[in-house]
C-alpha positions, 0 to 999 in steps of 0.5 A: 910793933910787927903786927902794926907793921903788917896792918900798915902793909894793907892800909895803904888804901890798896885793899886785901883781896881774898884768895881761898884754900891757901897752903900750910906753906904759901907758894910765895914762900917757895919763890925766894930764899931767906938769903935773897930777901935779906938782900931786898930788906937790908938785913937777915931775915928768918924763913918765910911764913904765912902771912896774916889771914894766910895771905901771902908770905912774910919774912921777919928780921932775925933781930927781934929788935928790928921793925923790918918786914918783907911781905909777898902776896899773890892773887888771881890777876882778876884781884889786881890792885889799881891804886892810881888815887894814891898820892904817891902812885907811880905807874910801872908798865916796864915791869909788866901789866898794871905794874906800879910802885907806892911810897907807903906813908903808913910806915916811914921808909916803906914801899908797896908795888905790884904787877901782873904776870901771867894769870896772877897778881903780885904785891910786895911790901918792903920796910927795912934799913936799905928799902928803897924804891929801887930795891922794891922794884928789883924784887918785882922784876925778879918776880916777873922772871920767876913766874 
């Protein structure tokens, strides 16, 4: 099930830009502790690890029966998403350059968001028991303060 959710994170029509030469432990995994991600997801998570295709960091719930997932990806800002055509797109310039949030229809209760900070574009995906637009935006806001 987790594989399907991870694929769903890319299926919102945003694409998946490539970012070559990823480290064994992605930088994204060092930005947040499991305890911090647990607050955004609404349940305890394992330590972050490289995501699909070595793009970003994924945190899986401690409970193997959970369908929860948190994903953080970083790309050069030239690869930033522009999902304006998505039916649930909401621009969030108050969060930074090209800030947005999208209610992800591929997985009930999930959200995807993105923002450019400096020379990087950050994309997040949350699907958990307490995932809301607000928790997703809170995570994006925290990213902007850390980079």
